[in-house]
DRENVO-543326 format. One record per residue: residue number from 1; residue in three letters; x, y, z of N, C-alpha, C, O in turn. Coordinates in nm, 3 decimals, always signed. Each point is the difference from the previous one (the first is absolute). Layout:
<node><seq>NUM</seq><type>ALA</type><n_east>X</n_east><n_north>Y</n_north><n_up>Z</n_up><ca_east>X</ca_east><ca_north>Y</ca_north><ca_up>Z</ca_up><c_east>X</c_east><c_north>Y</c_north><c_up>Z</c_up><o_east>X</o_east><o_north>Y</o_north><o_up>Z</o_up></node>
...
//
This chain:
<node><seq>1</seq><type>MET</type><n_east>+1.485</n_east><n_north>+2.756</n_north><n_up>+1.722</n_up><ca_east>-0.103</ca_east><ca_north>-0.079</ca_north><ca_up>+0.063</ca_up><c_east>+0.013</c_east><c_north>+0.010</c_north><c_up>+0.152</c_up><o_east>+0.110</o_east><o_north>-0.004</o_north><o_up>+0.054</o_up></node>
<node><seq>2</seq><type>THR</type><n_east>-0.222</n_east><n_north>+0.017</n_north><n_up>+0.013</n_up><ca_east>+0.002</ca_east><ca_north>+0.003</ca_north><ca_up>+0.146</ca_up><c_east>-0.098</c_east><c_north>-0.103</c_north><c_up>+0.053</c_up><o_east>-0.101</o_east><o_north>-0.030</o_north><o_up>-0.064</o_up></node>
<node><seq>3</seq><type>GLU</type><n_east>+0.132</n_east><n_north>-0.024</n_north><n_up>+0.182</n_up><ca_east>-0.091</ca_east><ca_north>-0.094</ca_north><ca_up>+0.064</ca_up><c_east>-0.077</c_east><c_north>+0.073</c_north><c_up>+0.108</c_up><o_east>+0.057</o_east><o_north>+0.076</o_north><o_up>+0.078</o_up></node>
<node><seq>4</seq><type>GLU</type><n_east>-0.188</n_east><n_north>-0.099</n_north><n_up>-0.074</n_up><ca_east>-0.083</ca_east><ca_north>+0.063</ca_north><ca_up>+0.100</ca_up><c_east>-0.104</c_east><c_north>-0.102</c_north><c_up>+0.046</c_up><o_east>-0.089</o_east><o_north>-0.037</o_north><o_up>-0.077</o_up></node>
<node><seq>5</seq><type>LYS</type><n_east>+0.100</n_east><n_north>-0.008</n_north><n_up>+0.201</n_up><ca_east>-0.092</ca_east><ca_north>-0.099</ca_north><ca_up>+0.057</ca_up><c_east>-0.013</c_east><c_north>-0.124</c_north><c_up>-0.089</c_up><o_east>-0.111</o_east><o_north>-0.046</o_north><o_up>-0.027</o_up></node>
<node><seq>6</seq><type>GLY</type><n_east>+0.224</n_east><n_north>-0.008</n_north><n_up>-0.019</n_up><ca_east>-0.001</ca_east><ca_north>-0.123</ca_north><ca_up>-0.077</ca_up><c_east>-0.037</c_east><c_north>+0.017</c_north><c_up>-0.147</c_up><o_east>-0.009</o_east><o_north>-0.099</o_north><o_up>-0.072</o_up></node>
<node><seq>7</seq><type>LYS</type><n_east>-0.012</n_east><n_north>+0.221</n_north><n_up>+0.027</n_up><ca_east>-0.036</ca_east><ca_north>+0.023</ca_north><ca_up>-0.139</ca_up><c_east>+0.116</c_east><c_north>+0.069</c_north><c_up>-0.072</c_up><o_east>+0.066</o_east><o_north>+0.087</o_north><o_up>+0.057</o_up></node>
<node><seq>8</seq><type>ILE</type><n_east>-0.042</n_east><n_north>-0.126</n_north><n_up>-0.179</n_up><ca_east>+0.104</ca_east><ca_north>+0.062</ca_north><ca_up>-0.080</ca_up><c_east>-0.066</c_east><c_north>+0.098</c_north><c_up>-0.095</c_up><o_east>-0.093</o_east><o_north>-0.035</o_north><o_up>-0.072</o_up></node>
<node><seq>9</seq><type>LYS</type><n_east>+0.142</n_east><n_north>+0.158</n_north><n_up>+0.071</n_up><ca_east>-0.055</ca_east><ca_north>+0.102</ca_north><ca_up>-0.090</ca_up><c_east>+0.096</c_east><c_north>+0.016</c_north><c_up>-0.117</c_up><o_east>+0.121</o_east><o_north>+0.012</o_north><o_up>+0.018</o_up></node>
<node><seq>10</seq><type>SER</type><n_east>-0.177</n_east><n_north>-0.013</n_north><n_up>-0.137</n_up><ca_east>+0.081</ca_east><ca_north>+0.012</ca_north><ca_up>-0.120</ca_up><c_east>-0.081</c_east><c_north>+0.068</c_north><c_up>-0.109</c_up><o_east>-0.121</o_east><o_north>-0.022</o_north><o_up>-0.010</o_up></node>
<node><seq>11</seq><type>GLY</type><n_east>+0.186</n_east><n_north>+0.104</n_north><n_up>-0.071</n_up><ca_east>-0.066</ca_east><ca_north>+0.063</ca_north><ca_up>-0.113</ca_up><c_east>-0.046</c_east><c_north>-0.103</c_north><c_up>-0.102</c_up><o_east>-0.094</o_east><o_north>+0.025</o_north><o_up>-0.076</o_up></node>
<node><seq>12</seq><type>LEU</type><n_east>+0.160</n_east><n_north>-0.140</n_north><n_up>+0.073</n_up><ca_east>-0.036</ca_east><ca_north>-0.106</ca_north><ca_up>-0.093</ca_up><c_east>-0.144</c_east><c_north>-0.044</c_north><c_up>+0.018</c_up><o_east>-0.070</o_east><o_north>-0.025</o_north><o_up>-0.098</o_up></node>
<node><seq>13</seq><type>LEU</type><n_east>+0.026</n_east><n_north>+0.016</n_north><n_up>+0.221</n_up><ca_east>-0.135</ca_east><ca_north>-0.048</ca_north><ca_up>+0.027</ca_up><c_east>-0.107</c_east><c_north>+0.107</c_north><c_up>-0.022</c_up><o_east>-0.119</o_east><o_north>-0.030</o_north><o_up>+0.004</o_up></node>
<node><seq>14</seq><type>ASN</type><n_east>+0.161</n_east><n_north>+0.153</n_north><n_up>-0.027</n_up><ca_east>-0.095</ca_east><ca_north>+0.107</ca_north><ca_up>-0.025</ca_up><c_east>-0.027</c_east><c_north>+0.020</c_north><c_up>-0.148</c_up><o_east>-0.082</o_east><o_north>+0.084</o_north><o_up>-0.037</o_up></node>
<node><seq>15</seq><type>SER</type><n_east>+0.150</n_east><n_north>-0.159</n_north><n_up>-0.049</n_up><ca_east>-0.017</ca_east><ca_north>+0.016</ca_north><ca_up>-0.144</ca_up><c_east>-0.090</c_east><c_north>-0.110</c_north><c_up>-0.057</c_up><o_east>-0.030</o_east><o_north>-0.099</o_north><o_up>+0.068</o_up></node>
<node><seq>16</seq><type>GLU</type><n_east>-0.010</n_east><n_north>+0.118</n_north><n_up>-0.192</n_up><ca_east>-0.087</ca_east><ca_north>-0.097</ca_north><ca_up>-0.067</ca_up><c_east>+0.075</c_east><c_north>-0.132</c_north><c_up>-0.018</c_up><o_east>+0.118</o_east><o_north>-0.002</o_north><o_up>-0.032</o_up></node>
<node><seq>17</seq><type>ILE</type><n_east>-0.189</n_east><n_north>-0.108</n_north><n_up>+0.054</n_up><ca_east>+0.061</ca_east><ca_north>-0.132</ca_north><ca_up>-0.014</ca_up><c_east>-0.003</c_east><c_north>-0.042</c_north><c_up>-0.147</c_up><o_east>-0.104</o_east><o_north>+0.005</o_north><o_up>-0.065</o_up></node>
<node><seq>18</seq><type>ARG</type><n_east>+0.220</n_east><n_north>-0.046</n_north><n_up>+0.015</n_up><ca_east>+0.012</ca_east><ca_north>-0.055</ca_north><ca_up>-0.135</ca_up><c_east>+0.085</c_east><c_north>-0.126</c_north><c_up>+0.012</c_up><o_east>+0.101</o_east><o_north>+0.000</o_north><o_up>+0.071</o_up></node>
<node><seq>19</seq><type>VAL</type><n_east>-0.141</n_east><n_north>-0.106</n_north><n_up>-0.139</n_up><ca_east>+0.064</ca_east><ca_north>-0.130</ca_north><ca_up>+0.019</ca_up><c_east>+0.046</c_east><c_north>-0.057</c_north><c_up>-0.133</c_up><o_east>-0.071</o_east><o_north>+0.008</o_north><o_up>-0.100</o_up></node>
<node><seq>20</seq><type>VAL</type><n_east>+0.190</n_east><n_north>-0.067</n_north><n_up>+0.099</n_up><ca_east>+0.045</ca_east><ca_north>-0.085</ca_north><ca_up>-0.110</ca_up><c_east>-0.007</c_east><c_north>-0.142</c_north><c_up>+0.054</c_up><o_east>+0.070</o_east><o_north>-0.035</o_north><o_up>+0.094</o_up></node>
<node><seq>21</seq><type>ASN</type><n_east>-0.156</n_east><n_north>-0.046</n_north><n_up>-0.154</n_up><ca_east>-0.021</ca_east><ca_north>-0.137</ca_north><ca_up>+0.046</ca_up><c_east>+0.064</c_east><c_north>-0.097</c_north><c_up>-0.100</c_up><o_east>-0.025</o_east><o_north>+0.009</o_north><o_up>-0.120</o_up></node>
<node><seq>22</seq><type>ILE</type><n_east>+0.106</n_east><n_north>-0.099</n_north><n_up>+0.171</n_up><ca_east>+0.069</ca_east><ca_north>-0.096</ca_north><ca_up>-0.085</ca_up><c_east>-0.055</c_east><c_north>-0.139</c_north><c_up>+0.027</c_up><o_east>+0.016</o_east><o_north>-0.054</o_north><o_up>+0.109</o_up></node>
<node><seq>23</seq><type>GLY</type><n_east>-0.080</n_east><n_north>-0.004</n_north><n_up>-0.211</n_up><ca_east>-0.044</ca_east><ca_north>-0.138</ca_north><ca_up>+0.011</ca_up><c_east>-0.144</c_east><c_north>-0.020</c_north><c_up>+0.039</c_up><o_east>-0.084</o_east><o_north>-0.020</o_north><o_up>-0.088</o_up></node>
<node><seq>24</seq><type>LEU</type><n_east>+0.052</n_east><n_north>+0.025</n_north><n_up>+0.215</n_up><ca_east>-0.131</ca_east><ca_north>-0.040</ca_north><ca_up>+0.050</ca_up><c_east>-0.109</c_east><c_north>+0.099</c_north><c_up>-0.039</c_up><o_east>-0.014</o_east><o_north>+0.106</o_north><o_up>+0.062</o_up></node>
<node><seq>25</seq><type>THR</type><n_east>-0.064</n_east><n_north>-0.139</n_north><n_up>-0.164</n_up><ca_east>-0.103</ca_east><ca_north>+0.092</ca_north><ca_up>-0.048</ca_up><c_east>-0.112</c_east><c_north>+0.018</c_north><c_up>+0.101</c_up><o_east>-0.062</o_east><o_north>+0.106</o_north><o_up>+0.003</o_up></node>
<node><seq>26</seq><type>ARG</type><n_east>+0.037</n_east><n_north>-0.204</n_north><n_up>+0.079</n_up><ca_east>-0.106</ca_east><ca_north>+0.012</ca_north><ca_up>+0.101</ca_up><c_east>+0.028</c_east><c_north>+0.116</c_north><c_up>+0.096</c_up><o_east>-0.092</o_east><o_north>+0.072</o_north><o_up>+0.038</o_up></node>
<node><seq>27</seq><type>PHE</type><n_east>+0.217</n_east><n_north>-0.055</n_north><n_up>-0.001</n_up><ca_east>+0.039</ca_east><ca_north>+0.110</ca_north><ca_up>+0.088</ca_up><c_east>-0.029</c_east><c_north>+0.133</c_north><c_up>-0.068</c_up><o_east>-0.054</o_east><o_north>+0.092</o_north><o_up>+0.062</o_up></node>
<node><seq>28</seq><type>ALA</type><n_east>+0.091</n_east><n_north>-0.080</n_north><n_up>-0.190</n_up><ca_east>-0.025</ca_east><ca_north>+0.123</ca_north><ca_up>-0.075</ca_up><c_east>-0.149</c_east><c_north>+0.026</c_north><c_up>-0.013</c_up><o_east>-0.044</o_east><o_north>+0.114</o_north><o_up>+0.015</o_up></node>
<node><seq>29</seq><type>ASP</type><n_east>-0.034</n_east><n_north>-0.218</n_north><n_up>-0.042</n_up><ca_east>-0.145</ca_east><ca_north>+0.015</ca_north><ca_up>-0.013</ca_up><c_east>-0.062</c_east><c_north>+0.053</c_north><c_up>+0.129</c_up><o_east>-0.086</o_east><o_north>+0.088</o_north><o_up>-0.004</o_up></node>
<node><seq>30</seq><type>ASP</type><n_east>+0.131</n_east><n_north>-0.140</n_north><n_up>+0.117</n_up><ca_east>-0.053</ca_east><ca_north>+0.046</ca_north><ca_up>+0.130</ca_up><c_east>+0.033</c_east><c_north>+0.147</c_north><c_up>+0.024</c_up><o_east>-0.084</o_east><o_north>+0.076</o_north><o_up>+0.049</o_up></node>
<node><seq>31</seq><type>LEU</type><n_east>+0.205</n_east><n_north>-0.035</n_north><n_up>-0.083</n_up><ca_east>+0.039</ca_east><ca_north>+0.140</ca_north><ca_up>+0.016</ca_up><c_east>-0.081</c_east><c_north>+0.090</c_north><c_up>-0.092</c_up><o_east>-0.049</o_east><o_north>+0.105</o_north><o_up>+0.042</o_up></node>
<node><seq>32</seq><type>MET</type><n_east>+0.034</n_east><n_north>-0.145</n_north><n_up>-0.169</n_up><ca_east>-0.075</ca_east><ca_north>+0.080</ca_north><ca_up>-0.096</ca_up><c_east>-0.146</c_east><c_north>+0.015</c_north><c_up>+0.042</c_up><o_east>-0.061</o_east><o_north>+0.105</o_north><o_up>-0.023</o_up></node>
<node><seq>33</seq><type>SER</type><n_east>+0.004</n_east><n_north>-0.209</n_north><n_up>+0.083</n_up><ca_east>-0.140</ca_east><ca_north>+0.007</ca_north><ca_up>+0.045</ca_up><c_east>-0.018</c_east><c_north>+0.103</c_north><c_up>+0.111</c_up><o_east>-0.112</o_east><o_north>+0.043</o_north><o_up>+0.027</o_up></node>
<node><seq>34</seq><type>GLN</type><n_east>+0.222</n_east><n_north>-0.004</n_north><n_up>+0.037</n_up><ca_east>-0.003</ca_east><ca_north>+0.102</ca_north><ca_up>+0.105</ca_up><c_east>+0.040</c_east><c_north>+0.138</c_north><c_up>-0.054</c_up><o_east>+0.017</o_east><o_north>+0.095</o_north><o_up>+0.077</o_up></node>
<node><seq>35</seq><type>GLY</type><n_east>-0.002</n_east><n_north>-0.085</n_north><n_up>-0.210</n_up><ca_east>+0.032</ca_east><ca_north>+0.127</ca_north><ca_up>-0.062</ca_up><c_east>+0.147</c_east><c_north>+0.037</c_north><c_up>+0.003</c_up><o_east>+0.035</o_east><o_north>+0.116</o_north><o_up>-0.022</o_up></node>
<node><seq>36</seq><type>ILE</type><n_east>+0.051</n_east><n_north>-0.212</n_north><n_up>+0.048</n_up><ca_east>+0.144</ca_east><ca_north>+0.025</ca_north><ca_up>+0.004</ca_up><c_east>+0.058</c_east><c_north>-0.020</c_north><c_up>-0.139</c_up><o_east>-0.032</o_east><o_north>-0.098</o_north><o_up>-0.068</o_up></node>
<node><seq>37</seq><type>GLU</type><n_east>+0.118</n_east><n_north>+0.191</n_north><n_up>+0.025</n_up><ca_east>+0.063</ca_east><ca_north>-0.009</ca_north><ca_up>-0.131</ca_up><c_east>+0.103</c_east><c_north>-0.113</c_north><c_up>+0.002</c_up><o_east>+0.090</o_east><o_north>-0.002</o_north><o_up>+0.085</o_up></node>
<node><seq>38</seq><type>VAL</type><n_east>-0.103</n_east><n_north>-0.093</n_north><n_up>-0.180</n_up><ca_east>+0.088</ca_east><ca_north>-0.117</ca_north><ca_up>-0.003</ca_up><c_east>+0.053</c_east><c_north>-0.020</c_north><c_up>-0.142</c_up><o_east>-0.076</o_east><o_north>+0.007</o_north><o_up>-0.096</o_up></node>
<node><seq>39</seq><type>VAL</type><n_east>+0.206</n_east><n_north>-0.033</n_north><n_up>+0.085</n_up><ca_east>+0.060</ca_east><ca_north>-0.045</ca_north><ca_up>-0.125</ca_up><c_east>+0.031</c_east><c_north>-0.147</c_north><c_up>+0.020</c_up><o_east>+0.074</o_east><o_north>-0.037</o_north><o_up>+0.091</o_up></node>
<node><seq>40</seq><type>GLN</type><n_east>-0.131</n_east><n_north>-0.048</n_north><n_up>-0.176</n_up><ca_east>+0.018</ca_east><ca_north>-0.144</ca_north><ca_up>+0.011</ca_up><c_east>+0.110</c_east><c_north>-0.046</c_north><c_up>-0.094</c_up><o_east>-0.005</o_east><o_north>+0.029</o_north><o_up>-0.120</o_up></node>
<node><seq>41</seq><type>VAL</type><n_east>+0.105</n_east><n_north>-0.101</n_north><n_up>+0.172</n_up><ca_east>+0.108</ca_east><ca_north>-0.056</ca_north><ca_up>-0.080</ca_up><c_east>-0.022</c_east><c_north>-0.151</c_north><c_up>-0.005</c_up><o_east>-0.002</o_east><o_north>-0.068</o_north><o_up>+0.102</o_up></node>
<node><seq>42</seq><type>ASP</type><n_east>-0.015</n_east><n_north>+0.017</n_north><n_up>-0.224</n_up><ca_east>-0.022</ca_east><ca_north>-0.143</ca_north><ca_up>-0.018</ca_up><c_east>+0.136</c_east><c_north>-0.070</c_north><c_up>+0.002</c_up><o_east>+0.075</o_east><o_north>+0.007</o_north><o_up>-0.098</o_up></node>
<node><seq>43</seq><type>TRP</type><n_east>-0.044</n_east><n_north>-0.073</n_north><n_up>+0.208</n_up><ca_east>+0.131</ca_east><ca_north>-0.061</ca_north><ca_up>+0.017</ca_up><c_east>-0.015</c_east><c_north>-0.137</c_north><c_up>+0.065</c_up><o_east>-0.081</o_east><o_north>-0.018</o_north><o_up>+0.090</o_up></node>
<node><seq>44</seq><type>THR</type><n_east>+0.159</n_east><n_north>-0.076</n_north><n_up>-0.136</n_up><ca_east>+0.013</ca_east><ca_north>-0.130</ca_north><ca_up>+0.066</ca_up><c_east>+0.149</c_east><c_north>-0.033</c_north><c_up>+0.005</c_up><o_east>+0.077</o_east><o_north>+0.049</o_north><o_up>-0.082</o_up></node>
<node><seq>45</seq><type>PRO</type><n_east>-0.035</n_east><n_north>-0.131</n_north><n_up>+0.178</n_up><ca_east>+0.141</ca_east><ca_north>-0.036</ca_north><ca_up>+0.007</ca_up><c_east>+0.043</c_east><c_north>-0.074</c_north><c_up>-0.127</c_up><o_east>-0.081</o_east><o_north>-0.069</o_north><o_up>-0.061</o_up></node>
<node><seq>46</seq><type>PRO</type><n_east>+0.207</n_east><n_north>+0.084</n_north><n_up>+0.022</n_up><ca_east>+0.048</ca_east><ca_north>-0.075</ca_north><ca_up>-0.117</ca_up><c_east>-0.027</c_east><c_north>-0.150</c_north><c_up>+0.018</c_up><o_east>+0.019</o_east><o_north>-0.055</o_north><o_up>+0.109</o_up></node>
<node><seq>47</seq><type>ALA</type><n_east>-0.062</n_east><n_north>-0.008</n_north><n_up>-0.216</n_up><ca_east>-0.029</ca_east><ca_north>-0.144</ca_north><ca_up>+0.000</ca_up><c_east>-0.106</c_east><c_north>-0.036</c_north><c_up>+0.103</c_up><o_east>-0.003</o_east><o_north>-0.112</o_north><o_up>+0.052</o_up></node>
<node><seq>48</seq><type>ARG</type><n_east>-0.084</n_east><n_north>+0.208</n_north><n_up>-0.022</n_up><ca_east>-0.108</ca_east><ca_north>-0.018</ca_north><ca_up>+0.098</ca_up><c_east>+0.051</c_east><c_north>-0.048</c_north><c_up>+0.136</c_up><o_east>-0.070</o_east><o_north>-0.072</o_north><o_up>+0.072</o_up></node>
<node><seq>49</seq><type>GLY</type><n_east>+0.193</n_east><n_north>+0.112</n_north><n_up>-0.038</n_up><ca_east>+0.056</ca_east><ca_north>-0.032</ca_north><ca_up>+0.131</ca_up><c_east>+0.071</c_east><c_north>-0.134</c_north><c_up>+0.008</c_up><o_east>+0.046</o_east><o_north>-0.038</o_north><o_up>+0.108</o_up></node>
<node><seq>50</seq><type>ASN</type><n_east>-0.037</n_east><n_north>-0.033</n_north><n_up>-0.219</n_up><ca_east>+0.069</ca_east><ca_north>-0.129</ca_north><ca_up>-0.001</ca_up><c_east>+0.151</c_east><c_north>+0.025</c_north><c_up>-0.010</c_up><o_east>+0.047</o_east><o_north>+0.042</o_north><o_up>-0.105</o_up></node>
<node><seq>51</seq><type>PRO</type><n_east>+0.030</n_east><n_north>-0.067</n_north><n_up>+0.213</n_up><ca_east>+0.143</ca_east><ca_north>+0.033</ca_north><ca_up>+0.000</ca_up><c_east>+0.080</c_east><c_north>-0.074</c_north><c_up>-0.107</c_up><o_east>+0.091</o_east><o_north>+0.057</o_north><o_up>-0.060</o_up></node>
<node><seq>52</seq><type>ARG</type><n_east>-0.124</n_east><n_north>-0.182</n_north><n_up>+0.036</n_up><ca_east>+0.075</ca_east><ca_north>-0.078</ca_north><ca_up>-0.099</ca_up><c_east>-0.022</c_east><c_north>+0.057</c_north><c_up>-0.140</c_up><o_east>+0.095</o_east><o_north>+0.019</o_north><o_up>-0.075</o_up></node>
<node><seq>53</seq><type>LEU</type><n_east>-0.220</n_east><n_north>+0.009</n_north><n_up>+0.042</n_up><ca_east>-0.031</ca_east><ca_north>+0.057</ca_north><ca_up>-0.130</ca_up><c_east>+0.059</c_east><c_north>+0.141</c_north><c_up>-0.015</c_up><o_east>+0.048</o_east><o_north>+0.036</o_north><o_up>-0.107</o_up></node>
<node><seq>54</seq><type>ALA</type><n_east>-0.053</n_east><n_north>+0.042</n_north><n_up>+0.212</n_up><ca_east>+0.059</ca_east><ca_north>+0.135</ca_north><ca_up>-0.003</ca_up><c_east>+0.150</c_east><c_north>-0.008</c_north><c_up>-0.026</c_up><o_east>+0.054</o_east><o_north>+0.082</o_north><o_up>-0.074</o_up></node>
<node><seq>55</seq><type>ASP</type><n_east>+0.013</n_east><n_north>-0.179</n_north><n_up>+0.134</n_up><ca_east>+0.143</ca_east><ca_north>-0.019</ca_north><ca_up>-0.023</ca_up><c_east>+0.027</c_east><c_north>-0.034</c_north><c_up>-0.146</c_up><o_east>+0.093</o_east><o_north>+0.054</o_north><o_up>-0.060</o_up></node>
<node><seq>56</seq><type>LEU</type><n_east>-0.173</n_east><n_north>-0.144</n_north><n_up>+0.004</n_up><ca_east>+0.017</ca_east><ca_north>-0.037</ca_north><ca_up>-0.141</ca_up><c_east>-0.024</c_east><c_north>+0.120</c_north><c_up>-0.091</c_up><o_east>+0.075</o_east><o_north>+0.021</o_north><o_up>-0.096</o_up></node>
<node><seq>57</seq><type>LEU</type><n_east>-0.178</n_east><n_north>+0.057</n_north><n_up>+0.124</n_up><ca_east>-0.030</ca_east><ca_north>+0.117</ca_north><ca_up>-0.081</ca_up><c_east>+0.111</c_east><c_north>+0.105</c_north><c_up>+0.009</c_up><o_east>+0.032</o_east><o_north>+0.065</o_north><o_up>-0.099</o_up></node>
<node><seq>58</seq><type>SER</type><n_east>+0.027</n_east><n_north>-0.050</n_north><n_up>+0.217</n_up><ca_east>+0.108</ca_east><ca_north>+0.098</ca_north><ca_up>+0.015</ca_up><c_east>+0.121</c_east><c_north>-0.038</c_north><c_up>-0.083</c_up><o_east>+0.074</o_east><o_north>+0.087</o_north><o_up>-0.046</o_up></node>
<node><seq>59</seq><type>LYS</type><n_east>-0.052</n_east><n_north>-0.216</n_north><n_up>+0.028</n_up><ca_east>+0.112</ca_east><ca_north>-0.045</ca_north><ca_up>-0.083</ca_up><c_east>-0.022</c_east><c_north>+0.032</c_north><c_up>-0.147</c_up><o_east>+0.096</o_east><o_north>+0.020</o_north><o_up>-0.074</o_up></node>
<node><seq>60</seq><type>LEU</type><n_east>-0.222</n_east><n_north>-0.015</n_north><n_up>+0.032</n_up><ca_east>-0.031</ca_east><ca_north>+0.034</ca_north><ca_up>-0.139</ca_up><c_east>+0.026</c_east><c_north>+0.148</c_north><c_up>-0.029</c_up><o_east>+0.035</o_east><o_north>+0.035</o_north><o_up>-0.112</o_up></node>
<node><seq>61</seq><type>THR</type><n_east>-0.052</n_east><n_north>+0.049</n_north><n_up>+0.212</n_up><ca_east>+0.015</ca_east><ca_north>+0.144</ca_north><ca_up>-0.022</ca_up><c_east>+0.142</c_east><c_north>+0.050</c_north><c_up>+0.024</c_up><o_east>+0.030</o_east><o_north>+0.115</o_north><o_up>-0.029</o_up></node>
<node><seq>62</seq><type>ASP</type><n_east>+0.057</n_east><n_north>-0.199</n_north><n_up>+0.081</n_up><ca_east>+0.139</ca_east><ca_north>+0.041</ca_north><ca_up>+0.027</ca_up><c_east>+0.081</c_east><c_north>+0.006</c_north><c_up>-0.127</c_up><o_east>+0.118</o_east><o_north>+0.033</o_north><o_up>+0.004</o_up></node>
//
């Protein structure tokens, strides 16, 4: 990579954009509407982000 007048040149930016999106489907929808290839992963935090419940669930799996 080289810098030229504040711009970074990279082969990465010259290739087709492909995205793996985790969680927020709205973000994936916006990308797909622009013709970008997206793989959507349906994910939520364990116990929907509730730390107490996540702790209890982790004790069940130990």
